[in-house]
OpenMM code with the backbone's topology and positions (N, CA, C; nanometers):
from openmm import Vec3, app, unit

residues = "MET SER THR PRO THR GLY THR LEU THR LEU GLU SER LEU SER SER GLU ASN THR PHE ALA MET ALA GLN ALA LEU GLY ARG LEU ILE LEU ARG PRO CYS ARG LEU ALA LEU SER GLY ASP LEU GLY ALA GLY LYS THR LEU PHE VAL GLN GLY PHE ALA ARG GLY LEU GLY VAL PRO GLU ASN VAL TYR VAL THR SER PRO SER TYR ALA LEU ILE HIS ALA TYR THR ALA ARG LEU PRO LEU TYR HIS ALA ASP LEU TYR ARG LEU GLY HIS MET GLU GLU VAL LEU ASP ILE GLY LEU PRO ASP LEU MET ALA SER GLU SER VAL THR VAL VAL GLU TRP ALA GLU ARG MET GLU ASP THR GLU ILE PHE ASP ILE ARG ILE HIS ILE GLU ILE HIS GLY GLU THR THR ARG LYS LEU HIS ALA GLN ALA TYR GLY LEU HIS PHE GLN ASP LEU LEU ARG SER TRP GLN GLN VAL CYS PRO PRO ALA".split()
positions = [
    Vec3(-0.6081, 1.3071, -1.4776),
    Vec3(-0.5463, 1.1935, -1.4125),
    Vec3(-0.4819, 1.1057, -1.5188),
    Vec3(-0.3653, 1.0556, -1.4894),
    Vec3(-0.2945, 0.9724, -1.5863),
    Vec3(-0.3618, 0.8358, -1.6001),
    Vec3(-0.3353, 0.7729, -1.7123),
    Vec3(-0.3938, 0.6428, -1.7422),
    Vec3(-0.3020, 0.5330, -1.6908),
    Vec3(-0.3575, 0.4343, -1.6202),
    Vec3(-0.2724, 0.3254, -1.5715),
    Vec3(-0.2151, 0.2444, -1.6875),
    Vec3(-0.0936, 0.1941, -1.6678),
    Vec3(-0.0310, 0.1078, -1.7681),
    Vec3(-0.0680, -0.0374, -1.7456),
    Vec3(-0.1232, -0.0692, -1.6298),
    Vec3(-0.1664, -0.2052, -1.5999),
    Vec3(-0.2682, -0.2055, -1.4890),
    Vec3(-0.3597, -0.3012, -1.4938),
    Vec3(-0.4596, -0.3147, -1.3885),
    Vec3(-0.4716, -0.4619, -1.3493),
    Vec3(-0.5204, -0.4831, -1.2294),
    Vec3(-0.5352, -0.6182, -1.1779),
    Vec3(-0.6428, -0.6151, -1.0701),
    Vec3(-0.7305, -0.7145, -1.0704),
    Vec3(-0.8285, -0.7304, -0.9633),
    Vec3(-0.8098, -0.8686, -0.9027),
    Vec3(-0.7960, -0.8709, -0.7709),
    Vec3(-0.7810, -0.9955, -0.6966),
    Vec3(-0.8949, -1.0062, -0.5959),
    Vec3(-0.9343, -1.1289, -0.5656),
    Vec3(-1.0367, -1.1509, -0.4638),
    Vec3(-0.9755, -1.2244, -0.3460),
    Vec3(-1.0057, -1.1746, -0.2273),
    Vec3(-0.9611, -1.2371, -0.1039),
    Vec3(-1.0841, -1.2795, -0.0253),
    Vec3(-1.0810, -1.4014, 0.0265),
    Vec3(-1.1959, -1.4525, 0.1012),
    Vec3(-1.1784, -1.4448, 0.2527),
    Vec3(-1.0591, -1.3987, 0.2973),
    Vec3(-1.0340, -1.3911, 0.4410),
    Vec3(-0.9247, -1.2897, 0.4702),
    Vec3(-0.9162, -1.2483, 0.5954),
    Vec3(-0.8095, -1.1555, 0.6339),
    Vec3(-0.6723, -1.2219, 0.6185),
    Vec3(-0.6650, -1.3516, 0.6445),
    Vec3(-0.5378, -1.4232, 0.6274),
    Vec3(-0.4949, -1.4230, 0.4807),
    Vec3(-0.5921, -1.4369, 0.3925),
    Vec3(-0.5626, -1.4358, 0.2497),
    Vec3(-0.5169, -1.2971, 0.2050),
    Vec3(-0.5822, -1.1920, 0.2551),
    Vec3(-0.5413, -1.0551, 0.2224),
    Vec3(-0.3991, -1.0305, 0.2701),
    Vec3(-0.3671, -1.0735, 0.3917),
    Vec3(-0.2321, -1.0598, 0.4468),
    Vec3(-0.1310, -1.1306, 0.3557),
    Vec3(-0.1624, -1.2550, 0.3161),
    Vec3(-0.0710, -1.3330, 0.2310),
    Vec3(-0.0534, -1.2690, 0.0930),
    Vec3(-0.1606, -1.2134, 0.0379),
    Vec3(-0.1503, -1.1453, -0.0915),
    Vec3(-0.0584, -1.0239, -0.0811),
    Vec3(-0.0754, -0.9467, 0.0248),
    Vec3(0.0082, -0.8287, 0.0460),
    Vec3(0.1533, -0.8688, 0.0696),
    Vec3(0.1728, -0.9772, 0.1426),
    Vec3(0.3080, -1.0267, 0.1681),
    Vec3(0.3755, -1.0661, 0.0372),
    Vec3(0.3002, -1.1284, -0.0511),
    Vec3(0.3537, -1.1670, -0.1822),
    Vec3(0.3979, -1.0437, -0.2606),
    Vec3(0.3189, -0.9366, -0.2554),
    Vec3(0.3579, -0.8140, -0.3244),
    Vec3(0.4836, -0.7548, -0.2619),
    Vec3(0.4891, -0.7512, -0.1307),
    Vec3(0.6067, -0.6986, -0.0615),
    Vec3(0.7348, -0.7713, -0.0999),
    Vec3(0.7266, -0.9011, -0.1186),
    Vec3(0.8447, -0.9792, -0.1582),
    Vec3(0.8964, -0.9392, -0.2967),
    Vec3(0.8061, -0.8912, -0.3825),
    Vec3(0.8443, -0.8555, -0.5192),
    Vec3(0.9089, -0.7178, -0.5302),
    Vec3(0.8938, -0.6341, -0.4290),
    Vec3(0.9459, -0.4966, -0.4358),
    Vec3(1.0973, -0.4988, -0.4189),
    Vec3(1.1673, -0.4514, -0.5219),
    Vec3(1.3129, -0.4504, -0.5200),
    Vec3(1.3713, -0.3105, -0.5355),
    Vec3(1.2829, -0.2114, -0.5552),
    Vec3(1.3307, -0.0740, -0.5711),
    Vec3(1.2271, 0.0216, -0.5123),
    Vec3(1.2639, 0.1474, -0.4943),
    Vec3(1.1697, 0.2422, -0.4348),
    Vec3(1.0346, 0.2413, -0.5052),
    Vec3(0.9314, 0.2606, -0.4251),
    Vec3(0.7941, 0.2508, -0.4753),
    Vec3(0.7045, 0.3369, -0.3878),
    Vec3(0.6066, 0.3987, -0.4495),
    Vec3(0.5058, 0.4762, -0.3769),
    Vec3(0.3713, 0.4097, -0.4009),
    Vec3(0.3124, 0.3594, -0.2925),
    Vec3(0.1908, 0.2801, -0.2991),
    Vec3(0.0766, 0.3533, -0.2288),
    Vec3(-0.0342, 0.3721, -0.2992),
    Vec3(-0.1540, 0.4356, -0.2434),
    Vec3(-0.2555, 0.3284, -0.2101),
    Vec3(-0.3133, 0.3371, -0.0909),
    Vec3(-0.4201, 0.2467, -0.0501),
    Vec3(-0.5454, 0.3273, -0.0223),
    Vec3(-0.6567, 0.2792, -0.0739),
    Vec3(-0.7854, 0.3433, -0.0462),
    Vec3(-0.8886, 0.2353, -0.0188),
    Vec3(-0.9976, 0.2765, 0.0412),
    Vec3(-1.1061, 0.1850, 0.0742),
    Vec3(-1.1777, 0.2343, 0.1978),
    Vec3(-1.2971, 0.1847, 0.2188),
    Vec3(-1.3764, 0.2258, 0.3345),
    Vec3(-1.3099, 0.1836, 0.4649),
    Vec3(-1.3556, 0.2440, 0.5754),
    Vec3(-1.3115, 0.2001, 0.7078),
    Vec3(-1.3397, 0.0512, 0.7226),
    Vec3(-1.2434, -0.0233, 0.7728),
    Vec3(-1.2626, -0.1659, 0.7935),
    Vec3(-1.2386, -0.2514, 0.6708),
    Vec3(-1.1932, -0.1909, 0.5618),
    Vec3(-1.1701, -0.2675, 0.4389),
    Vec3(-1.0461, -0.3564, 0.4489),
    Vec3(-0.9511, -0.3183, 0.5315),
    Vec3(-0.8306, -0.3996, 0.5465),
    Vec3(-0.7034, -0.3316, 0.4998),
    Vec3(-0.7018, -0.1993, 0.4965),
    Vec3(-0.5831, -0.1274, 0.4512),
    Vec3(-0.4638, -0.1526, 0.5437),
    Vec3(-0.4854, -0.1408, 0.6736),
    Vec3(-0.3741, -0.1622, 0.7671),
    Vec3(-0.3301, -0.3079, 0.7657),
    Vec3(-0.4239, -0.3997, 0.7584),
    Vec3(-0.3892, -0.5416, 0.7463),
    Vec3(-0.3030, -0.5638, 0.6220),
    Vec3(-0.3392, -0.4994, 0.5123),
    Vec3(-0.2615, -0.5102, 0.3894),
    Vec3(-0.1188, -0.4615, 0.4142),
    Vec3(-0.1039, -0.3478, 0.4813),
    Vec3(0.0297, -0.2941, 0.5089),
    Vec3(0.1085, -0.3908, 0.5973),
    Vec3(0.0433, -0.4545, 0.6923),
    Vec3(0.1115, -0.5501, 0.7796),
    Vec3(0.1700, -0.6652, 0.6980),
    Vec3(0.0917, -0.7221, 0.6065),
    Vec3(0.1420, -0.8285, 0.5207),
    Vec3(0.2501, -0.7790, 0.4270),
    Vec3(0.2289, -0.6626, 0.3683),
    Vec3(0.3262, -0.6027, 0.2772),
    Vec3(0.4602, -0.5821, 0.3482),
    Vec3(0.4541, -0.5310, 0.4710),
    Vec3(0.5766, -0.5064, 0.5487),
    Vec3(0.6539, -0.6363, 0.5723),
    Vec3(0.5839, -0.7439, 0.6056),
    Vec3(0.6516, -0.8726, 0.6262),
    Vec3(0.7190, -0.9182, 0.4974),
    Vec3(0.6506, -0.9030, 0.3855),
    Vec3(0.7087, -0.9418, 0.2582),
    Vec3(0.8293, -0.8583, 0.2213),
    Vec3(0.8288, -0.7318, 0.2615),
    Vec3(0.9406, -0.6419, 0.2331),
    Vec3(1.0593, -0.6702, 0.3249),
    Vec3(1.0350, -0.7441, 0.4326),
    Vec3(1.1450, -0.7819, 0.5211),
    Vec3(1.1429, -0.7177, 0.6585),
    Vec3(1.0329, -0.6551, 0.6978),
    Vec3(1.0227, -0.6051, 0.8353),
    Vec3(1.0207, -0.7275, 0.9260),
    Vec3(1.1085, -0.7325, 1.0268),
    Vec3(1.1183, -0.8520, 1.1125),
    Vec3(0.9870, -0.8865, 1.1829),
    Vec3(0.9691, -1.0153, 1.2062),
    Vec3(0.8479, -1.0663, 1.2716),
    Vec3(0.8258, -1.0066, 1.4105),
    Vec3(0.9353, -0.9707, 1.4793),
    Vec3(0.9218, -0.9186, 1.6153),
    Vec3(0.8857, -0.7697, 1.6183),
    Vec3(0.8717, -0.7073, 1.5021),
    Vec3(0.8324, -0.5670, 1.4944),
    Vec3(0.6834, -0.5623, 1.4607),
    Vec3(0.6052, -0.5008, 1.5502),
    Vec3(0.4614, -0.4929, 1.5293),
    Vec3(0.4305, -0.3742, 1.4394),
    Vec3(0.3655, -0.4013, 1.3281),
    Vec3(0.3270, -0.2982, 1.2325),
    Vec3(0.1862, -0.2518, 1.2688),
    Vec3(0.1739, -0.1244, 1.3030),
    Vec3(0.0462, -0.0700, 1.3471),
    Vec3(0.0030, 0.0452, 1.2577),
    Vec3(-0.1226, 0.0817, 1.2712),
    Vec3(-0.1747, 0.1956, 1.1970),
    Vec3(-0.1183, 0.3240, 1.2562),
    Vec3(-0.0652, 0.4107, 1.1724),
    Vec3(-0.0135, 0.5381, 1.2235),
    Vec3(-0.1206, 0.6470, 1.2285),
    Vec3(-0.2430, 0.6102, 1.2629),
    Vec3(-0.3539, 0.7063, 1.2630),
    Vec3(-0.3236, 0.8294, 1.3485),
    Vec3(-0.2578, 0.8106, 1.4611),
    Vec3(-0.2296, 0.9231, 1.5501),
    Vec3(-0.0889, 0.9769, 1.5296),
    Vec3(0.0076, 0.8905, 1.5003),
    Vec3(0.1446, 0.9353, 1.4752),
    Vec3(0.1595, 0.9892, 1.3332),
    Vec3(0.0698, 0.9506, 1.2451),
    Vec3(0.0634, 0.9880, 1.1032),
    Vec3(0.1629, 0.9129, 1.0156),
    Vec3(0.2862, 0.8913, 1.0638),
    Vec3(0.3848, 0.8163, 0.9850),
    Vec3(0.4634, 0.7248, 1.0787),
    Vec3(0.4794, 0.5997, 1.0369),
    Vec3(0.5689, 0.5068, 1.1048),
    Vec3(0.6785, 0.4678, 1.0071),
    Vec3(0.7983, 0.4465, 1.0582),
    Vec3(0.9118, 0.4038, 0.9764),
    Vec3(0.9549, 0.2650, 1.0228),
    Vec3(0.9906, 0.1806, 0.9253),
    Vec3(1.0329, 0.0442, 0.9544),
    Vec3(1.1590, 0.0131, 0.8739),
    Vec3(1.2441, -0.0705, 0.9318),
    Vec3(1.3651, -0.1158, 0.8643),
    Vec3(1.3340, -0.2464, 0.7923),
    Vec3(1.3689, -0.2504, 0.6640),
    Vec3(1.3461, -0.3688, 0.5805),
    Vec3(1.4515, -0.3664, 0.4684),
    Vec3(1.4309, -0.4482, 0.3640),
    Vec3(1.5232, -0.4458, 0.2489),
    Vec3(1.5415, -0.3037, 0.1969),
    Vec3(1.4326, -0.2319, 0.1905),
    Vec3(1.4311, -0.0885, 0.1617),
    Vec3(1.3595, -0.0227, 0.2790),
    Vec3(1.3975, 0.0992, 0.3160),
    Vec3(1.3233, 0.1643, 0.4247),
    Vec3(1.1750, 0.1723, 0.3889),
    Vec3(1.0897, 0.1450, 0.4865),
    Vec3(0.9456, 0.1483, 0.4652),
    Vec3(0.8851, 0.2584, 0.5506),
    Vec3(0.8097, 0.3475, 0.4854),
    Vec3(0.7332, 0.4507, 0.5545),
    Vec3(0.5863, 0.4204, 0.5326),
    Vec3(0.5123, 0.4204, 0.6420),
    Vec3(0.3688, 0.3908, 0.6387),
    Vec3(0.2962, 0.5132, 0.6925),
    Vec3(0.2183, 0.5775, 0.6067),
    Vec3(0.1449, 0.6974, 0.6462),
    Vec3(-0.0047, 0.6693, 0.6432),
    Vec3(-0.0773, 0.7363, 0.7312),
    Vec3(-0.2226, 0.7258, 0.7362),
    Vec3(-0.2771, 0.8682, 0.7391),
    Vec3(-0.3475, 0.9066, 0.6348),
    Vec3(-0.3958, 1.0443, 0.6218),
    Vec3(-0.5404, 1.0617, 0.6682),
    Vec3(-0.5975, 0.9606, 0.7320),
    Vec3(-0.7381, 0.9654, 0.7720),
    Vec3(-0.7702, 1.0875, 0.8579),
    Vec3(-0.6825, 1.1197, 0.9504),
    Vec3(-0.7102, 1.2267, 1.0459),
    Vec3(-0.6700, 1.3657, 0.9958),
    Vec3(-0.6090, 1.3748, 0.8801),
    Vec3(-0.5652, 1.5048, 0.8311),
    Vec3(-0.6824, 1.5851, 0.7763),
    Vec3(-0.6826, 1.7125, 0.8084),
    Vec3(-0.7905, 1.7979, 0.7641),
    Vec3(-0.7542, 1.8844, 0.6438),
    Vec3(-0.6255, 1.9167, 0.6288),
    Vec3(-0.5829, 2.0070, 0.5222),
    Vec3(-0.4573, 1.9542, 0.4550),
    Vec3(-0.4435, 1.9869, 0.3289),
    Vec3(-0.3270, 1.9425, 0.2524),
    Vec3(-0.1966, 1.9960, 0.3125),
    Vec3(-0.2004, 2.1108, 0.3760),
    Vec3(-0.0797, 2.1665, 0.4374),
    Vec3(-0.0213, 2.0702, 0.5404),
    Vec3(-0.1092, 1.9928, 0.6050),
    Vec3(-0.0626, 1.8970, 0.7051),
    Vec3(0.0231, 1.7873, 0.6422),
    Vec3(-0.0051, 1.7505, 0.5185),
    Vec3(0.0780, 1.6520, 0.4483),
    Vec3(0.2188, 1.7072, 0.4333),
    Vec3(0.2285, 1.8356, 0.4016),
    Vec3(0.3599, 1.8996, 0.3893),
    Vec3(0.4266, 1.9096, 0.5257),
    Vec3(0.3486, 1.9434, 0.6291),
    Vec3(0.4032, 1.9587, 0.7637),
    Vec3(0.4660, 1.8304, 0.8165),
    Vec3(0.4081, 1.7155, 0.7824),
    Vec3(0.4633, 1.5897, 0.8334),
    Vec3(0.5778, 1.5379, 0.7458),
    Vec3(0.6087, 1.6083, 0.6369),
    Vec3(0.7230, 1.5725, 0.5529),
    Vec3(0.6987, 1.4580, 0.4568),
    Vec3(0.5734, 1.4269, 0.4307),
    Vec3(0.5432, 1.3131, 0.3440),
    Vec3(0.6022, 1.3271, 0.2033),
    Vec3(0.5941, 1.4431, 0.1386),
    Vec3(0.6545, 1.4528, 0.0043),
    Vec3(0.8047, 1.4217, 0.0025),
    Vec3(0.8760, 1.4624, 0.1057),
    Vec3(1.0196, 1.4331, 0.1129),
    Vec3(1.0450, 1.2834, 0.1269),
    Vec3(0.9647, 1.2166, 0.2096),
    Vec3(0.9795, 1.0719, 0.2264),
    Vec3(0.9504, 1.0004, 0.0951),
    Vec3(0.8480, 1.0468, 0.0247),
    Vec3(0.8092, 0.9822, -0.1005),
    Vec3(0.9134, 1.0022, -0.2097),
    Vec3(0.9947, 1.1044, -0.1971),
    Vec3(1.1001, 1.1306, -0.2947),
    Vec3(1.2291, 1.0571, -0.2598),
    Vec3(1.2333, 0.9923, -0.1445),
    Vec3(1.3546, 0.9240, -0.1003),
    Vec3(1.3652, 0.7846, -0.1612),
    Vec3(1.4767, 0.7214, -0.1385),
    Vec3(1.5021, 0.5846, -0.1878),
    Vec3(1.4379, 0.4852, -0.0915),
    Vec3(1.3069, 0.4895, -0.0853),
    Vec3(1.2333, 0.4084, 0.0110),
    Vec3(1.1069, 0.3554, -0.0537),
    Vec3(1.0329, 0.2790, 0.0246),
    Vec3(0.8981, 0.2368, -0.0124),
    Vec3(0.8045, 0.3121, 0.0807),
    Vec3(0.7082, 0.3814, 0.0225),
    Vec3(0.6126, 0.4578, 0.1013),
    Vec3(0.4728, 0.4057, 0.0712),
    Vec3(0.4021, 0.3675, 0.1759),
    Vec3(0.2642, 0.3213, 0.1630),
    Vec3(0.1760, 0.4230, 0.2348),
    Vec3(0.0759, 0.4740, 0.1633),
    Vec3(-0.0100, 0.5781, 0.2184),
    Vec3(-0.1551, 0.5296, 0.2210),
    Vec3(-0.2087, 0.5158, 0.3430),
    Vec3(-0.3510, 0.4862, 0.3584),
    Vec3(-0.4291, 0.6165, 0.3455),
    Vec3(-0.5483, 0.6081, 0.2864),
    Vec3(-0.6328, 0.7246, 0.2606),
    Vec3(-0.5606, 0.8229, 0.1681),
    Vec3(-0.4882, 0.7698, 0.0726),
    Vec3(-0.4089, 0.8516, -0.0197),
    Vec3(-0.4960, 0.9445, -0.1034),
    Vec3(-0.6229, 0.9104, -0.1196),
    Vec3(-0.7114, 0.9960, -0.1990),
    Vec3(-0.7298, 1.1335, -0.1357),
    Vec3(-0.6865, 1.1508, -0.0119),
    Vec3(-0.6957, 1.2812, 0.0545),
    Vec3(-0.5840, 1.3752, 0.0123),
    Vec3(-0.4884, 1.3234, -0.0640),
    Vec3(-0.3810, 1.4090, -0.1158),
    Vec3(-0.4297, 1.4794, -0.2427),
    Vec3(-0.3769, 1.5983, -0.2656),
    Vec3(-0.4136, 1.6721, -0.3860),
    Vec3(-0.3567, 1.6060, -0.5107),
    Vec3(-0.2357, 1.5551, -0.5010),
    Vec3(-0.1680, 1.4976, -0.6171),
    Vec3(-0.1531, 1.3470, -0.5980),
    Vec3(-0.2493, 1.2716, -0.6494),
    Vec3(-0.2394, 1.1261, -0.6381),
    Vec3(-0.1631, 1.0661, -0.7563),
    Vec3(-0.1215, 1.1505, -0.8499),
    Vec3(-0.0475, 1.0997, -0.9658),
    Vec3(0.0971, 1.0658, -0.9318),
    Vec3(0.1406, 1.0960, -0.8101),
    Vec3(0.2780, 1.0653, -0.7720),
    Vec3(0.2963, 0.9183, -0.7339),
    Vec3(0.1856, 0.8421, -0.7260),
    Vec3(0.1941, 0.7031, -0.6838),
    Vec3(0.2266, 0.6116, -0.8011),
    Vec3(0.3062, 0.5086, -0.7731),
    Vec3(0.3436, 0.4087, -0.8738),
    Vec3(0.2379, 0.2997, -0.8842),
    Vec3(0.1791, 0.2658, -0.7699),
    Vec3(0.0737, 0.1642, -0.7639),
    Vec3(-0.0379, 0.2186, -0.6745),
    Vec3(-0.1606, 0.2028, -0.7205),
    Vec3(-0.2770, 0.2403, -0.6400),
    Vec3(-0.3620, 0.1153, -0.6214),
    Vec3(-0.3977, 0.0888, -0.4961),
    Vec3(-0.4809, -0.0278, -0.4664),
    Vec3(-0.6033, 0.0188, -0.3893),
    Vec3(-0.7188, -0.0125, -0.4425),
    Vec3(-0.8453, 0.0157, -0.3744),
    Vec3(-0.8993, -0.1174, -0.3229),
    Vec3(-0.9250, -0.1232, -0.1929),
    Vec3(-0.9780, -0.2443, -0.1310),
    Vec3(-1.1281, -0.2237, -0.1099),
    Vec3(-1.2040, -0.3109, -0.1716),
    Vec3(-1.3497, -0.2996, -0.1707),
    Vec3(-1.4089, -0.4118, -0.0857),
    Vec3(-1.4989, -0.3760, 0.0032),
    Vec3(-1.5648, -0.4735, 0.0910),
    Vec3(-1.6757, -0.5438, 0.0137),
    Vec3(-1.6734, -0.6780, 0.0177),
    Vec3(-1.7779, -0.7614, -0.0436),
    Vec3(-1.8198, -0.8657, 0.0595),
    Vec3(-1.8962, -0.8263, 0.1572),
    Vec3(-1.9377, -0.9188, 0.2618),
    Vec3(-1.8472, -0.9087, 0.3824),
    Vec3(-1.8718, -0.9956, 0.4796),
    Vec3(-1.8016, -0.9877, 0.6076),
    Vec3(-1.6505, -1.0078, 0.5950),
    Vec3(-1.6069, -1.1053, 0.5157),
    Vec3(-1.4637, -1.1331, 0.5057),
    Vec3(-1.4086, -1.1218, 0.3638),
    Vec3(-1.4934, -1.1108, 0.2652),
    Vec3(-1.4479, -1.1061, 0.1263),
    Vec3(-1.4116, -0.9631, 0.0863),
    Vec3(-1.2972, -0.9516, 0.0182),
    Vec3(-1.2498, -0.8228, -0.0310),
    Vec3(-1.2075, -0.8376, -0.1766),
    Vec3(-1.2265, -0.7306, -0.2528),
    Vec3(-1.1708, -0.7226, -0.3877),
    Vec3(-1.0630, -0.6162, -0.3857),
    Vec3(-0.9476, -0.6517, -0.4360),
    Vec3(-0.8355, -0.5596, -0.4439),
    Vec3(-0.8193, -0.5181, -0.5890),
    Vec3(-0.8413, -0.3906, -0.6155),
    Vec3(-0.8307, -0.3358, -0.7502),
    Vec3(-0.6995, -0.2576, -0.7567),
    Vec3(-0.6039, -0.3077, -0.8320),
    Vec3(-0.4717, -0.2455, -0.8400),
    Vec3(-0.4514, -0.1811, -0.9763),
    Vec3(-0.3860, -0.0663, -0.9744),
    Vec3(-0.3472, 0.0036, -1.0956),
    Vec3(-0.1994, 0.0355, -1.0863),
    Vec3(-0.1283, 0.0111, -1.1946),
    Vec3(0.0144, 0.0408, -1.2013),
    Vec3(0.0365, 0.1579, -1.2960),
    Vec3(0.1396, 0.2353, -1.2677),
    Vec3(0.1761, 0.3496, -1.3505),
    Vec3(0.3237, 0.3370, -1.3857),
    Vec3(0.3504, 0.3060, -1.5106),
    Vec3(0.4868, 0.2835, -1.5576),
    Vec3(0.5078, 0.1364, -1.5885),
    Vec3(0.5935, 0.1098, -1.6846),
    Vec3(0.6138, -0.0279, -1.7309),
    Vec3(0.6688, -0.1198, -1.6227),
    Vec3(0.7608, -0.0698, -1.5407),
    Vec3(0.8164, -0.1535, -1.4331),
    Vec3(0.7045, -0.2004, -1.3397),
    Vec3(0.6168, -0.1098, -1.3027),
    Vec3(0.5115, -0.1445, -1.2077),
    Vec3(0.4008, -0.2253, -1.2743),
    Vec3(0.3836, -0.2081, -1.4039),
    Vec3(0.2921, -0.2940, -1.4796),
    Vec3(0.3430, -0.4381, -1.4742),
    Vec3(0.4725, -0.4566, -1.4965),
    Vec3(0.5321, -0.5903, -1.4878),
    Vec3(0.5218, -0.6453, -1.3459),
    Vec3(0.5353, -0.5573, -1.2481),
    Vec3(0.5243, -0.5986, -1.1081),
    Vec3(0.3843, -0.6538, -1.0794),
    Vec3(0.2803, -0.5894, -1.1318),
    Vec3(0.1442, -0.6409, -1.1123),
    Vec3(0.1277, -0.7785, -1.1763),
    Vec3(0.1861, -0.7964, -1.2940),
    Vec3(0.1787, -0.9288, -1.3593),
    Vec3(0.2460, -1.0347, -1.2733),
    Vec3(0.3627, -1.0016, -1.2205),
    Vec3(0.4348, -1.0959, -1.1334),
    Vec3(0.3552, -1.1239, -1.0072),
    Vec3(0.2924, -1.0209, -0.9525),
    Vec3(0.2121, -1.0376, -0.8311),
    Vec3(0.0969, -1.1340, -0.8569),
    Vec3(0.0315, -1.1185, -0.9696),
    Vec3(-0.0800, -1.2067, -1.0026),
    Vec3(-0.0333, -1.3520, -1.0101),
    Vec3(0.0874, -1.3749, -1.0609),
    Vec3(0.1392, -1.5109, -1.0766),
    Vec3(0.1742, -1.5755, -0.9430),
    Vec3(0.2220, -1.4958, -0.8467),
    Vec3(0.2657, -1.5533, -0.7186),
    Vec3(0.1634, -1.5389, -0.6066),
    Vec3(0.0525, -1.4714, -0.6353),
    Vec3(-0.0497, -1.4493, -0.5330),
    Vec3(-0.1108, -1.5806, -0.4873),
    Vec3(-0.1264, -1.5984, -0.3568),
    Vec3(-0.1929, -1.7203, -0.3093),
    Vec3(-0.3392, -1.7191, -0.3523),
    Vec3(-0.3949, -1.8343, -0.3799),
    Vec3(-0.5356, -1.8390, -0.4212),
    Vec3(-0.6267, -1.7936, -0.3077),
    Vec3(-0.7428, -1.7428, -0.3448),
    Vec3(-0.8411, -1.6931, -0.2454),
    Vec3(-0.8951, -1.8062, -0.1613),
] * unit.nanometer
topology = app.Topology()
chain = topology.addChain("A")
for resn in residues:
    res = topology.addResidue(resn, chain)
    for name in ("N", "CA", "C"):
        topology.addAtom(name, app.Element.getBySymbol(name[0]), res)
C-alpha cells in the first residue's frame, strides 16, 4: 500500500457538524478526485456525502441518497459527481459490471462508500475513515495521496467549522 503524503484527523460532535465539514471539503474540490469513505454502519458516510455534494454544488432541491440498492447515483455539480456504495456487493467482478472503474477514470468526482471492498484501494486520491466515538461524536481520519491532495487537506483543516 502506498504511503500517504498527508494526514488529518478532525473531530465532529454532531451530525450537523459532520455535514458542514464535508460541505467545506466539497467547496475546495476544483478538479477530478476519487474519494474513499470507510467506517462502520451508522458512522455517517452517507451524511458526509450529502454535505460534500452540497459543497460541490449539487442543488439544494436535489436529494442526495445512499445508492445501496442502485449502487451508483450521478449528480450534476461544478464537476460531475458519482456516488457509489459497495456495501451490498459480493464480488469484485460486480464493481466492474457497474462500470465504477470507468467512472473513476473520468473527469469527475467519485465518492465510494465501503471502498475497502475494492481490490485496488490505491486508486483513491483521498481516503477518509469515519470512526464512531459515542452517540454523536465522530473522528474523521483523512489521508491524501499526492501533493495536490495533501495541500487540499491543509486547506480543509483551515476552513473546517469547529466541532
